[in-house]
N, CA, C and O atoms as a GROMACS GRO file, in nm:
protein
  536
    1UNK      N    1  -1.608   2.355   1.849
    1UNK     CA    2  -1.517   2.355   1.945
    1UNK      C    3  -1.604   2.321   2.101
    1UNK      O    4  -1.710   2.269   2.136
    2UNK      N    5  -1.476   2.390   2.169
    2UNK     CA    6  -1.468   2.390   2.347
    2UNK      C    7  -1.631   2.524   2.391
    2UNK      O    8  -1.748   2.556   2.369
    3UNK      N    9  -1.545   2.542   2.440
    3UNK     CA   10  -1.629   2.677   2.497
    3UNK      C   11  -1.493   2.728   2.527
    3UNK      O   12  -1.490   2.838   2.472
    4UNK      N   13  -1.389   2.709   2.580
    4UNK     CA   14  -1.254   2.772   2.580
    4UNK      C   15  -1.206   2.860   2.460
    4UNK      O   16  -1.134   2.957   2.481
    5UNK      N   17  -1.246   2.825   2.332
    5UNK     CA   18  -1.242   2.829   2.276
    5UNK      C   19  -1.258   2.919   2.175
    5UNK      O   20  -1.188   2.997   2.110
    6UNK      N   21  -1.408   2.873   2.182
    6UNK     CA   22  -1.557   2.990   2.187
    6UNK      C   23  -1.459   3.161   2.220
    6UNK      O   24  -1.389   3.246   2.166
    7UNK      N   25  -1.516   3.125   2.335
    7UNK     CA   26  -1.496   3.294   2.371
    7UNK      C   27  -1.342   3.341   2.391
    7UNK      O   28  -1.338   3.402   2.498
    8UNK      N   29  -1.250   3.338   2.350
    8UNK     CA   30  -1.103   3.300   2.307
    8UNK      C   31  -1.081   3.367   2.079
    8UNK      O   32  -1.029   3.436   1.990
    9UNK      N   33  -1.148   3.292   2.112
    9UNK     CA   34  -1.192   3.342   1.958
    9UNK      C   35  -1.287   3.469   2.008
    9UNK      O   36  -1.246   3.479   2.123
   10UNK      N   37  -1.333   3.517   2.001
   10UNK     CA   38  -1.420   3.624   2.082
   10UNK      C   39  -1.343   3.773   2.046
   10UNK      O   40  -1.359   3.866   1.967
   11UNK      N   41  -1.246   3.735   2.157
   11UNK     CA   42  -1.182   3.818   2.198
   11UNK      C   43  -1.038   3.835   2.099
   11UNK      O   44  -0.945   3.885   2.162
   12UNK      N   45  -1.014   3.811   1.997
   12UNK     CA   46  -0.949   3.842   1.856
   12UNK      C   47  -0.908   3.902   1.856
   12UNK      O   48  -0.880   3.906   1.976
   13UNK      N   49  -0.813   4.071   1.771
   13UNK     CA   50  -0.822   4.145   1.723
   13UNK      C   51  -0.859   4.080   1.595
   13UNK      O   52  -0.819   3.965   1.573
   14UNK      N   53  -0.950   4.157   1.490
   14UNK     CA   54  -0.983   4.142   1.362
   14UNK      C   55  -0.886   4.210   1.292
   14UNK      O   56  -0.832   4.142   1.204
   15UNK      N   57  -0.833   4.359   1.306
   15UNK     CA   58  -0.680   4.504   1.278
   15UNK      C   59  -0.523   4.478   1.291
   15UNK      O   60  -0.424   4.551   1.285
   16UNK      N   61  -0.544   4.343   1.311
   16UNK     CA   62  -0.376   4.272   1.280
   16UNK      C   63  -0.330   4.288   1.115
   16UNK      O   64  -0.369   4.218   1.022
   17UNK      N   65  -0.226   4.414   1.108
   17UNK     CA   66  -0.187   4.357   1.028
   17UNK      C   67  -0.102   4.200   0.977
   17UNK      O   68  -0.126   4.110   1.057
   18UNK      N   69  -0.034   4.169   0.887
   18UNK     CA   70   0.042   4.098   0.878
   18UNK      C   71   0.197   4.113   0.873
   18UNK      O   72   0.250   4.148   0.768
   19UNK      N   73   0.282   4.085   0.997
   19UNK     CA   74   0.336   4.156   0.999
   19UNK      C   75   0.514   4.074   1.012
   19UNK      O   76   0.609   4.151   1.029
   20UNK      N   77   0.533   3.966   1.005
   20UNK     CA   78   0.672   3.879   1.062
   20UNK      C   79   0.818   3.940   1.085
   20UNK      O   80   0.866   4.051   1.061
   21UNK      N   81   0.869   3.820   1.142
   21UNK     CA   82   1.081   3.859   1.185
   21UNK      C   83   1.138   3.988   1.116
   21UNK      O   84   1.047   4.016   1.037
   22UNK      N   85   1.199   4.046   1.105
   22UNK     CA   86   1.169   4.134   1.007
   22UNK      C   87   1.161   4.308   0.984
   22UNK      O   88   1.243   4.389   0.941
   23UNK      N   89   1.053   4.316   1.024
   23UNK     CA   90   0.991   4.440   0.926
   23UNK      C   91   1.014   4.571   1.033
   23UNK      O   92   1.120   4.590   1.092
   24UNK      N   93   0.973   4.600   1.038
   24UNK     CA   94   0.992   4.795   1.089
   24UNK      C   95   0.831   4.768   1.130
   24UNK      O   96   0.732   4.737   1.064
   25UNK      N   97   0.847   4.784   1.220
   25UNK     CA   98   0.677   4.786   1.261
   25UNK      C   99   0.684   4.934   1.376
   25UNK      O  100   0.794   4.964   1.423
   26UNK      N  101   0.570   5.009   1.408
   26UNK     CA  102   0.566   5.111   1.478
   26UNK      C  103   0.423   4.994   1.523
   26UNK      O  104   0.344   4.919   1.464
   27UNK      N  105   0.462   5.051   1.698
   27UNK     CA  106   0.320   5.014   1.763
   27UNK      C  107   0.294   5.101   1.879
   27UNK      O  108   0.349   5.114   1.988
   28UNK      N  109   0.194   5.155   1.822
   28UNK     CA  110   0.109   5.261   1.877
   28UNK      C  111   0.075   5.231   2.088
   28UNK      O  112  -0.044   5.217   2.118
   29UNK      N  113   0.113   5.229   2.130
   29UNK     CA  114   0.070   5.194   2.222
   29UNK      C  115  -0.015   5.267   2.394
   29UNK      O  116  -0.014   5.386   2.424
   30UNK      N  117  -0.071   5.166   2.468
   30UNK     CA  118  -0.233   5.312   2.521
   30UNK      C  119  -0.089   5.395   2.687
   30UNK      O  120  -0.109   5.513   2.718
   31UNK      N  121  -0.065   5.380   2.702
   31UNK     CA  122   0.060   5.450   2.884
   31UNK      C  123  -0.126   5.451   2.975
   31UNK      O  124  -0.238   5.451   2.925
   32UNK      N  125  -0.086   5.452   3.097
   32UNK     CA  126  -0.182   5.512   3.184
   32UNK      C  127  -0.044   5.590   3.243
   32UNK      O  128   0.071   5.550   3.259
   33UNK      N  129  -0.123   5.750   3.273
   33UNK     CA  130   0.018   5.774   3.377
   33UNK      C  131  -0.093   5.845   3.508
   33UNK      O  132  -0.202   5.840   3.451
   34UNK      N  133  -0.120   5.910   3.654
   34UNK     CA  134  -0.213   5.891   3.676
   34UNK      C  135  -0.338   5.832   3.652
   34UNK      O  136  -0.364   5.711   3.644
   35UNK      N  137  -0.401   5.911   3.644
   35UNK     CA  138  -0.548   5.911   3.603
   35UNK      C  139  -0.548   5.969   3.461
   35UNK      O  140  -0.660   5.999   3.420
   36UNK      N  141  -0.438   5.992   3.373
   36UNK     CA  142  -0.441   6.024   3.225
   36UNK      C  143  -0.402   5.907   3.161
   36UNK      O  144  -0.340   5.825   3.230
   37UNK      N  145  -0.426   5.880   3.034
   37UNK     CA  146  -0.411   5.795   2.917
   37UNK      C  147  -0.335   5.860   2.812
   37UNK      O  148  -0.357   5.980   2.799
   38UNK      N  149  -0.256   5.809   2.737
   38UNK     CA  150  -0.225   5.845   2.655
   38UNK      C  151  -0.201   5.750   2.504
   38UNK      O  152  -0.227   5.632   2.530
   39UNK      N  153  -0.163   5.767   2.372
   39UNK     CA  154  -0.090   5.699   2.334
   39UNK      C  155   0.081   5.766   2.269
   39UNK      O  156   0.127   5.876   2.236
   40UNK      N  157   0.135   5.594   2.278
   40UNK     CA  158   0.315   5.618   2.288
   40UNK      C  159   0.322   5.517   2.167
   40UNK      O  160   0.269   5.408   2.150
   41UNK      N  161   0.426   5.612   2.072
   41UNK     CA  162   0.493   5.458   1.946
   41UNK      C  163   0.613   5.497   1.997
   41UNK      O  164   0.674   5.598   2.033
   42UNK      N  165   0.627   5.320   1.980
   42UNK     CA  166   0.738   5.221   1.945
   42UNK      C  167   0.774   5.148   1.863
   42UNK      O  168   0.746   5.031   1.837
   43UNK      N  169   0.831   5.212   1.825
   43UNK     CA  170   0.892   5.168   1.689
   43UNK      C  171   0.992   5.094   1.678
   43UNK      O  172   1.080   5.134   1.754
   44UNK      N  173   1.025   4.992   1.614
   44UNK     CA  174   1.176   4.935   1.628
   44UNK      C  175   1.211   4.750   1.504
   44UNK      O  176   1.147   4.781   1.403
   45UNK      N  177   1.234   4.697   1.493
   45UNK     CA  178   1.177   4.536   1.410
   45UNK      C  179   1.207   4.427   1.525
   45UNK      O  180   1.269   4.401   1.628
   46UNK      N  181   1.094   4.376   1.407
   46UNK     CA  182   1.054   4.275   1.498
   46UNK      C  183   1.168   4.158   1.472
   46UNK      O  184   1.234   4.129   1.373
   47UNK      N  185   1.159   4.102   1.614
   47UNK     CA  186   1.291   3.986   1.650
   47UNK      C  187   1.213   3.874   1.617
   47UNK      O  188   1.235   3.795   1.526
   48UNK      N  189   1.099   3.875   1.716
   48UNK     CA  190   1.031   3.687   1.697
   48UNK      C  191   0.878   3.747   1.720
   48UNK      O  192   0.839   3.854   1.765
   49UNK      N  193   0.776   3.577   1.645
   49UNK     CA  194   0.627   3.608   1.693
   49UNK      C  195   0.623   3.427   1.733
   49UNK      O  196   0.636   3.337   1.650
   50UNK      N  197   0.593   3.403   1.938
   50UNK     CA  198   0.599   3.368   1.926
   50UNK      C  199   0.411   3.346   1.955
   50UNK      O  200   0.335   3.413   1.884
   51UNK      N  201   0.344   3.238   2.073
   51UNK     CA  202   0.245   3.151   2.048
   51UNK      C  203   0.145   3.153   1.980
   51UNK      O  204   0.148   3.186   1.862
   52UNK      N  205   0.034   3.116   2.046
   52UNK     CA  206  -0.079   3.121   1.891
   52UNK      C  207  -0.162   3.172   1.944
   52UNK      O  208  -0.156   3.198   2.064
   53UNK      N  209  -0.286   3.209   1.852
   53UNK     CA  210  -0.391   3.201   1.915
   53UNK      C  211  -0.399   3.344   1.998
   53UNK      O  212  -0.309   3.427   1.986
   54UNK      N  213  -0.508   3.367   2.078
   54UNK     CA  214  -0.527   3.436   2.213
   54UNK      C  215  -0.417   3.473   2.291
   54UNK      O  216  -0.422   3.569   2.368
   55UNK      N  217  -0.316   3.403   2.276
   55UNK     CA  218  -0.181   3.410   2.351
   55UNK      C  219  -0.049   3.460   2.272
   55UNK      O  220   0.062   3.418   2.305
   56UNK      N  221  -0.066   3.539   2.182
   56UNK     CA  222   0.019   3.528   2.109
   56UNK      C  223   0.073   3.659   2.114
   56UNK      O  224   0.009   3.764   2.103
   57UNK      N  225   0.210   3.645   2.134
   57UNK     CA  226   0.298   3.790   2.130
   57UNK      C  227   0.411   3.845   2.063
   57UNK      O  228   0.499   3.779   2.008
   58UNK      N  229   0.404   3.963   2.070
   58UNK     CA  230   0.609   3.970   1.936
   58UNK      C  231   0.714   4.045   2.018
   58UNK      O  232   0.686   4.146   2.082
   59UNK      N  233   0.784   4.014   2.014
   59UNK     CA  234   0.889   4.142   2.044
   59UNK      C  235   0.980   4.254   1.940
   59UNK      O  236   1.037   4.231   1.833
   60UNK      N  237   0.971   4.350   2.002
   60UNK     CA  238   0.984   4.485   1.907
   60UNK      C  239   1.202   4.488   1.965
   60UNK      O  240   1.209   4.400   2.051
   61UNK      N  241   1.308   4.533   1.952
   61UNK     CA  242   1.402   4.580   1.974
   61UNK      C  243   1.435   4.725   1.891
   61UNK      O  244   1.402   4.744   1.774
   62UNK      N  245   1.487   4.796   1.952
   62UNK     CA  246   1.503   4.902   1.880
   62UNK      C  247   1.594   5.032   1.981
   62UNK      O  248   1.573   5.051   2.101
   63UNK      N  249   1.680   5.099   1.907
   63UNK     CA  250   1.845   5.176   1.956
   63UNK      C  251   1.717   5.271   2.031
   63UNK      O  252   1.607   5.304   1.987
   64UNK      N  253   1.795   5.300   2.181
   64UNK     CA  254   1.757   5.448   2.196
   64UNK      C  255   1.835   5.496   2.257
   64UNK      O  256   1.843   5.449   2.370
   65UNK      N  257   1.930   5.605   2.226
   65UNK     CA  258   2.022   5.696   2.313
   65UNK      C  259   2.128   5.619   2.311
   65UNK      O  260   2.203   5.636   2.406
   66UNK      N  261   2.165   5.525   2.219
   66UNK     CA  262   2.277   5.408   2.217
   66UNK      C  263   2.278   5.321   2.308
   66UNK      O  264   2.382   5.296   2.367
   67UNK      N  265   2.099   5.225   2.353
   67UNK     CA  266   2.112   5.136   2.401
   67UNK      C  267   1.964   5.052   2.363
   67UNK      O  268   1.844   5.079   2.354
   68UNK      N  269   2.078   4.903   2.341
   68UNK     CA  270   1.938   4.837   2.288
   68UNK      C  271   1.778   4.849   2.420
   68UNK      O  272   1.781   4.861   2.542
   69UNK      N  273   1.644   4.838   2.315
   69UNK     CA  274   1.562   4.838   2.407
   69UNK      C  275   1.465   4.740   2.343
   69UNK      O  276   1.424   4.755   2.228
   70UNK      N  277   1.418   4.603   2.451
   70UNK     CA  278   1.401   4.522   2.381
   70UNK      C  279   1.223   4.532   2.396
   70UNK      O  280   1.254   4.636   2.455
   71UNK      N  281   1.054   4.526   2.402
   71UNK     CA  282   0.980   4.496   2.435
   71UNK      C  283   0.844   4.368   2.364
   71UNK      O  284   0.799   4.353   2.250
   72UNK      N  285   0.814   4.299   2.498
   72UNK     CA  286   0.731   4.207   2.404
   72UNK      C  287   0.569   4.273   2.416
   72UNK      O  288   0.539   4.339   2.515
   73UNK      N  289   0.483   4.250   2.320
   73UNK     CA  290   0.369   4.322   2.284
   73UNK      C  291   0.303   4.212   2.327
   73UNK      O  292   0.389   4.141   2.379
   74UNK      N  293   0.171   4.144   2.336
   74UNK     CA  294   0.035   4.090   2.321
   74UNK      C  295  -0.032   4.118   2.245
   74UNK      O  296  -0.122   4.200   2.264
   75UNK      N  297   0.003   4.020   2.051
   75UNK     CA  298  -0.120   4.108   1.975
   75UNK      C  299  -0.286   4.112   1.969
   75UNK      O  300  -0.378   4.171   1.914
   76UNK      N  301  -0.266   4.038   2.037
   76UNK     CA  302  -0.432   4.037   2.112
   76UNK      C  303  -0.475   4.190   2.211
   76UNK      O  304  -0.592   4.226   2.225
   77UNK      N  305  -0.360   4.264   2.271
   77UNK     CA  306  -0.384   4.266   2.418
   77UNK      C  307  -0.470   4.431   2.337
   77UNK      O  308  -0.439   4.505   2.244
   78UNK      N  309  -0.590   4.426   2.440
   78UNK     CA  310  -0.620   4.618   2.464
   78UNK      C  311  -0.558   4.790   2.465
   78UNK      O  312  -0.585   4.908   2.444
   79UNK      N  313  -0.489   4.725   2.494
   79UNK     CA  314  -0.289   4.838   2.554
   79UNK      C  315  -0.258   4.810   2.423
   79UNK      O  316  -0.139   4.844   2.421
   80UNK      N  317  -0.288   4.767   2.300
   80UNK     CA  318  -0.257   4.802   2.166
   80UNK      C  319  -0.281   4.912   2.091
   80UNK      O  320  -0.259   4.863   1.980
   81UNK      N  321  -0.307   5.013   2.073
   81UNK     CA  322  -0.383   5.050   1.998
   81UNK      C  323  -0.416   5.050   1.801
   81UNK      O  324  -0.511   5.062   1.722
   82UNK      N  325  -0.294   5.033   1.800
   82UNK     CA  326  -0.293   5.010   1.599
   82UNK      C  327  -0.111   4.947   1.651
   82UNK      O  328  -0.038   4.944   1.750
   83UNK      N  329  -0.110   4.897   1.477
   83UNK     CA  330   0.044   4.832   1.414
   83UNK      C  331   0.072   4.852   1.300
   83UNK      O  332   0.068   4.760   1.218
   84UNK      N  333   0.109   4.982   1.265
   84UNK     CA  334   0.168   5.014   1.122
   84UNK      C  335   0.306   4.950   1.087
   84UNK      O  336   0.404   4.968   1.160
   85UNK      N  337   0.313   4.858   0.947
   85UNK     CA  338   0.462   4.845   0.911
   85UNK      C  339   0.466   4.919   0.822
   85UNK      O  340   0.399   4.940   0.721
   86UNK      N  341   0.642   4.997   0.914
   86UNK     CA  342   0.713   5.046   0.755
   86UNK      C  343   0.764   5.058   0.702
   86UNK      O  344   0.785   5.148   0.620
   87UNK      N  345   0.836   4.913   0.746
   87UNK     CA  346   0.930   4.890   0.620
   87UNK      C  347   0.877   4.734   0.615
   87UNK      O  348   0.792   4.697   0.696
   88UNK      N  349   0.950   4.612   0.481
   88UNK     CA  350   0.876   4.443   0.478
   88UNK      C  351   1.112   4.425   0.467
   88UNK      O  352   1.186   4.467   0.379
   89UNK      N  353   1.146   4.353   0.592
   89UNK     CA  354   1.251   4.317   0.590
   89UNK      C  355   1.248   4.235   0.514
   89UNK      O  356   1.144   4.214   0.452
   90UNK      N  357   1.377   4.152   0.489
   90UNK     CA  358   1.432   4.040   0.447
   90UNK      C  359   1.541   3.965   0.480
   90UNK      O  360   1.657   3.968   0.441
   91UNK      N  361   1.445   3.852   0.611
   91UNK     CA  362   1.523   3.773   0.646
   91UNK      C  363   1.495   3.618   0.652
   91UNK      O  364   1.391   3.553   0.663
   92UNK      N  365   1.584   3.595   0.645
   92UNK     CA  366   1.613   3.393   0.604
   92UNK      C  367   1.552   3.321   0.790
   92UNK      O  368   1.543   3.198   0.783
   93UNK      N  369   1.519   3.368   0.914
   93UNK     CA  370   1.504   3.270   1.014
   93UNK      C  371   1.357   3.389   1.090
   93UNK      O  372   1.291   3.491   1.066
   94UNK      N  373   1.380   3.276   1.192
   94UNK     CA  374   1.203   3.263   1.252
   94UNK      C  375   1.211   3.391   1.394
   94UNK      O  376   1.114   3.455   1.436
   95UNK      N  377   1.405   3.400   1.462
   95UNK     CA  378   1.385   3.468   1.570
   95UNK      C  379   1.480   3.520   1.587
   95UNK      O  380   1.558   3.480   1.673
   96UNK      N  381   1.514   3.663   1.487
   96UNK     CA  382   1.676   3.649   1.513
   96UNK      C  383   1.715   3.755   1.603
   96UNK      O  384   1.702   3.877   1.608
   97UNK      N  385   1.770   3.659   1.678
   97UNK     CA  386   1.800   3.686   1.824
   97UNK      C  387   1.932   3.765   1.836
   97UNK      O  388   1.974   3.844   1.921
   98UNK      N  389   2.016   3.687   1.647
   98UNK     CA  390   2.124   3.761   1.649
   98UNK      C  391   2.177   3.921   1.661
   98UNK      O  392   2.295   3.955   1.666
   99UNK      N  393   2.073   4.001   1.664
   99UNK     CA  394   2.008   4.138   1.570
   99UNK      C  395   2.144   4.172   1.788
   99UNK      O  396   2.251   4.224   1.821
  100UNK      N  397   2.077   4.128   1.825
  100UNK     CA  398   2.121   4.183   1.998
  100UNK      C  399   2.195   4.245   2.016
  100UNK      O  400   2.215   4.349   2.079
  101UNK      N  401   2.289   4.123   1.909
  101UNK     CA  402   2.477   4.128   1.988
  101UNK      C  403   2.537   4.210   1.863
  101UNK      O  404   2.660   4.200   1.859
  102UNK      N  405   2.468   4.308   1.732
  102UNK     CA  406   2.505   4.388   1.661
  102UNK      C  407   2.465   4.540   1.730
  102UNK      O  408   2.394   4.590   1.817
  103UNK      N  409   2.593   4.584   1.596
  103UNK     CA  410   2.537   4.729   1.651
  103UNK      C  411   2.533   4.854   1.498
  103UNK      O  412   2.578   4.819   1.389
  104UNK      N  413   2.482   4.970   1.518
  104UNK     CA  414   2.475   5.065   1.394
  104UNK      C  415   2.490   4.963   1.286
  104UNK      O  416   2.493   4.843   1.313
  105UNK      N  417   2.500   5.013   1.157
  105UNK     CA  418   2.493   4.944   1.022
  105UNK      C  419   2.532   4.792   0.990
  105UNK      O  420   2.538   4.762   0.871
  106UNK      N  421   2.565   4.679   1.100
  106UNK     CA  422   2.514   4.566   1.156
  106UNK      C  423   2.373   4.545   1.178
  106UNK      O  424   2.304   4.472   1.106
  107UNK      N  425   2.338   4.598   1.258
  107UNK     CA  426   2.216   4.544   1.368
  107UNK      C  427   2.062   4.588   1.260
  107UNK      O  428   1.945   4.570   1.294
  108UNK      N  429   2.113   4.649   1.124
  108UNK     CA  430   2.061   4.663   0.965
  108UNK      C  431   1.942   4.515   0.927
  108UNK      O  432   1.961   4.395   0.905
  109UNK      N  433   1.826   4.601   0.934
  109UNK     CA  434   1.759   4.393   0.833
  109UNK      C  435   1.725   4.526   0.667
  109UNK      O  436   1.675   4.639   0.666
  110UNK      N  437   1.798   4.416   0.520
  110UNK     CA  438   1.813   4.450   0.386
  110UNK      C  439   1.633   4.459   0.363
  110UNK      O  440   1.589   4.345   0.352
  111UNK      N  441   1.484   4.600   0.349
  111UNK     CA  442   1.419   4.592   0.301
  111UNK      C  443   1.393   4.528   0.154
  111UNK      O  444   1.423   4.579   0.047
  112UNK      N  445   1.327   4.396   0.178
  112UNK     CA  446   1.226   4.333   0.140
  112UNK      C  447   1.188   4.395  -0.012
  112UNK      O  448   1.137   4.507  -0.015
  113UNK      N  449   1.208   4.337  -0.114
  113UNK     CA  450   1.164   4.470  -0.243
  113UNK      C  451   1.083   4.327  -0.280
  113UNK      O  452   1.126   4.216  -0.248
  114UNK      N  453   0.928   4.355  -0.371
  114UNK     CA  454   0.773   4.299  -0.362
  114UNK      C  455   0.860   4.241  -0.547
  114UNK      O  456   0.972   4.275  -0.584
  115UNK      N  457   0.786   4.172  -0.606
  115UNK     CA  458   0.741   4.179  -0.719
  115UNK      C  459   0.719   4.267  -0.737
  115UNK      O  460   0.818   4.317  -0.790
  116UNK      N  461   0.633   4.346  -0.728
  116UNK     CA  462   0.529   4.455  -0.740
  116UNK      C  463   0.575   4.571  -0.762
  116UNK      O  464   0.559   4.630  -0.868
  117UNK      N  465   0.646   4.623  -0.648
  117UNK     CA  466   0.702   4.761  -0.676
  117UNK      C  467   0.848   4.700  -0.800
  117UNK      O  468   0.856   4.771  -0.900
  118UNK      N  469   0.903   4.638  -0.796
  118UNK     CA  470   1.013   4.630  -0.858
  118UNK      C  471   0.949   4.639  -1.010
  118UNK      O  472   1.032   4.649  -1.100
  119UNK      N  473   0.810   4.635  -1.046
  119UNK     CA  474   0.712   4.615  -1.196
  119UNK      C  475   0.695   4.773  -1.186
  119UNK      O  476   0.755   4.826  -1.279
  120UNK      N  477   0.624   4.874  -1.092
  120UNK     CA  478   0.605   5.002  -1.052
  120UNK      C  479   0.731   5.113  -1.051
  120UNK      O  480   0.733   5.224  -1.106
  121UNK      N  481   0.842   5.042  -0.966
  121UNK     CA  482   0.948   5.077  -1.003
  121UNK      C  483   1.056   5.149  -1.222
  121UNK      O  484   1.108   5.247  -1.275
  122UNK      N  485   1.020   4.996  -1.248
  122UNK     CA  486   1.015   4.984  -1.327
  122UNK      C  487   0.892   5.074  -1.458
  122UNK      O  488   0.938   5.151  -1.542
  123UNK      N  489   0.786   5.052  -1.452
  123UNK     CA  490   0.687   5.182  -1.560
  123UNK      C  491   0.748   5.306  -1.535
  123UNK      O  492   0.730   5.407  -1.602
  124UNK      N  493   0.816   5.295  -1.441
  124UNK     CA  494   0.820   5.488  -1.358
  124UNK      C  495   0.922   5.502  -1.430
  124UNK      O  496   0.922   5.603  -1.500
  125UNK      N  497   1.061   5.394  -1.442
  125UNK     CA  498   1.108   5.465  -1.541
  125UNK      C  499   1.163   5.458  -1.711
  125UNK      O  500   1.250   5.482  -1.794
  126UNK      N  501   0.984   5.386  -1.668
  126UNK     CA  502   1.098   5.395  -1.875
  126UNK      C  503   0.898   5.542  -1.883
  126UNK      O  504   0.891   5.642  -1.954
  127UNK      N  505   0.808   5.501  -1.807
  127UNK     CA  506   0.777   5.700  -1.894
  127UNK      C  507   0.857   5.798  -1.786
  127UNK      O  508   0.791   5.897  -1.755
  128UNK      N  509   0.953   5.790  -1.739
  128UNK     CA  510   1.005   5.915  -1.743
  128UNK      C  511   1.154   5.920  -1.846
  128UNK      O  512   1.228   6.018  -1.834
  129UNK      N  513   1.187   5.818  -1.934
  129UNK     CA  514   1.275   5.774  -2.051
  129UNK      C  515   1.187   5.815  -2.136
  129UNK      O  516   1.235   5.852  -2.243
  130UNK      N  517   1.021   5.824  -2.119
  130UNK     CA  518   1.001   5.852  -2.268
  130UNK      C  519   0.936   5.975  -2.281
  130UNK      O  520   0.892   6.026  -2.384
  131UNK      N  521   0.936   6.027  -2.141
  131UNK     CA  522   0.951   6.186  -2.149
  131UNK      C  523   1.054   6.252  -2.172
  131UNK      O  524   1.055   6.334  -2.263
  132UNK      N  525   1.182   6.226  -2.080
  132UNK     CA  526   1.275   6.240  -2.120
  132UNK      C  527   1.302   6.300  -2.330
  132UNK      O  528   1.305   6.411  -2.384
  133UNK      N  529   1.312   6.206  -2.366
  133UNK     CA  530   1.294   6.161  -2.511
  133UNK      C  531   1.260   6.212  -2.654
  133UNK      O  532   1.286   6.175  -2.769
  134UNK      N  533   1.164   6.354  -2.575
  134UNK     CA  534   0.999   6.394  -2.678
  134UNK      C  535   1.053   6.549  -2.635
  134UNK      O  536   0.990   6.648  -2.670
   0.00000   0.00000   0.00000
């Protein structure tokens, strides 16, 4: 491992959650206004992830007051306080640029249903059926 790779490996964040394009995330960003610093949340759909290692970025898109807003964040930036995953989206491509041309319901990404969620729902339904018969 050369010295540059070693320095970059030290700068990588350990608290980055696993997310992919299509997921709805809430990014908490440190914003400096004058001499004060506050945390601002930016929630939207991940359109893409690009780069790798220390230079990795992701783009989040949301609609604010009828206007589409996209913002690109470095994954390992100290300005990004934390990343929360709101929902996992079921998409079949790596770059979701087609969402830029869509508005309203057409711009929604369907939520991914994992096997674990389906099993939990079926056991909850069975237990409620058992309670209703007694």
